[in-house]
Wavefront OBJ file of the C-alpha trace (Angstrom):
o trace
v -0.035 -0.001 0.024
v 1.333 3.384 -0.907
v 0.241 6.873 0.062
v 1.910 10.282 0.113
v 3.403 11.579 3.306
v 4.229 15.246 4.035
v 6.240 16.145 7.166
v 4.186 19.357 7.469
v 1.170 17.230 8.310
v 3.028 16.079 11.423
v 4.303 19.414 12.613
v 7.698 19.146 10.942
v 8.912 21.746 8.494
v 9.721 20.189 5.038
v 12.958 21.917 4.065
v 14.568 22.052 0.650
v 17.109 19.272 0.128
v 19.793 22.026 -0.149
v 19.363 22.632 3.638
v 21.086 19.238 4.192
v 23.731 19.440 1.501
v 27.223 18.901 2.818
v 30.666 18.958 1.269
v 32.581 16.298 3.275
v 32.145 13.369 5.523
v 33.055 15.656 8.471
v 30.331 17.981 7.722
v 27.821 15.060 7.382
v 28.953 13.650 10.804
v 28.587 17.115 12.404
v 25.136 17.551 10.976
v 24.018 14.096 12.213
v 25.344 14.655 15.656
v 23.664 18.080 15.845
v 20.392 16.463 14.756
v 20.658 13.762 17.443
v 21.431 16.479 20.022
v 18.082 17.933 19.180
v 19.325 21.007 17.418
v 16.418 22.400 15.332
v 16.760 22.312 11.634
v 16.338 20.418 8.476
v 18.505 17.363 9.487
v 16.719 17.080 12.766
v 13.269 17.150 11.110
v 14.423 14.500 8.569
v 15.750 12.188 11.410
v 12.587 12.634 13.335
v 10.296 12.049 10.352
v 12.318 9.003 9.100
v 12.336 7.495 12.554
v 8.625 8.067 13.031
v 7.844 6.303 9.817
v 10.154 3.451 10.738
v 8.453 3.032 14.115
v 5.110 2.985 12.470
v 6.217 0.571 9.740
v 7.526 -1.756 12.580
v 4.224 -1.564 14.436
v 5.948 0.081 17.389
v 3.500 2.968 17.387
v -0.242 3.304 16.356
v 0.360 6.020 13.781
v 3.074 8.308 12.342
v 2.103 11.170 14.706
v 2.784 8.935 17.731
v 6.070 8.032 15.976
v 7.012 11.688 15.729
v 6.322 12.053 19.496
v 8.362 8.905 20.293
v 11.289 9.843 18.016
v 11.395 13.341 19.561
v 11.383 11.856 23.045
v 14.174 9.467 22.318
v 16.341 12.189 20.722
v 15.576 14.670 23.531
v 16.552 12.070 26.101
v 19.977 11.644 24.621
v 19.405 7.905 24.009
v 19.679 8.272 20.183
v 22.973 9.931 20.424
v 24.219 7.402 22.967
v 23.279 4.555 20.678
v 25.128 6.155 17.828
v 28.204 6.610 19.995
v 27.924 2.878 21.068
v 27.811 1.975 17.379
v 30.884 4.004 16.595
v 32.839 2.353 19.474
v 31.806 -1.079 18.366
v 32.803 -0.342 14.725
v 36.242 1.023 15.864
v 36.746 -2.109 18.003
v 35.857 -4.325 15.129
v 38.245 -2.464 12.762
v 41.073 -2.648 15.400
v 40.586 -6.394 15.799
v 40.637 -6.929 12.072
v 43.833 -4.839 11.743
v 45.479 -6.978 14.447
v 44.874 -10.143 12.423
l 1 2 3 4 5 6 7 8 9 10 11 12 13 14 15 16 17 18 19 20 21 22 23 24 25 26 27 28 29 30 31 32 33 34 35 36 37 38 39 40 41 42 43 44 45 46 47 48 49 50 51 52 53 54 55 56 57 58 59 60 61 62 63 64 65 66 67 68 69 70 71 72 73 74 75 76 77 78 79 80 81 82 83 84 85 86 87 88 89 90 91 92 93 94 95 96 97 98 99 100 101
């Protein structure tokens, strides 16, 4: 089943794609970290909206609006950023182990 979704319908500003354009991996990383720290802007809105749709698709929330609420709560709590940092550490550990072999 397909239907159109608009972030504006869920209280999220739909920014132009130029608002998230970056010129380097470092800029991309900084933008993602800012979004997960809850800094308002296009990247934050995109993370919240995509997370909301994912939560809905996985039947973890009743509707996308509830997904937006849940995604914002997780980001605001710092849990999303903590999980990303855990992933980075695990990835670095894996790379270090691979290099040692």
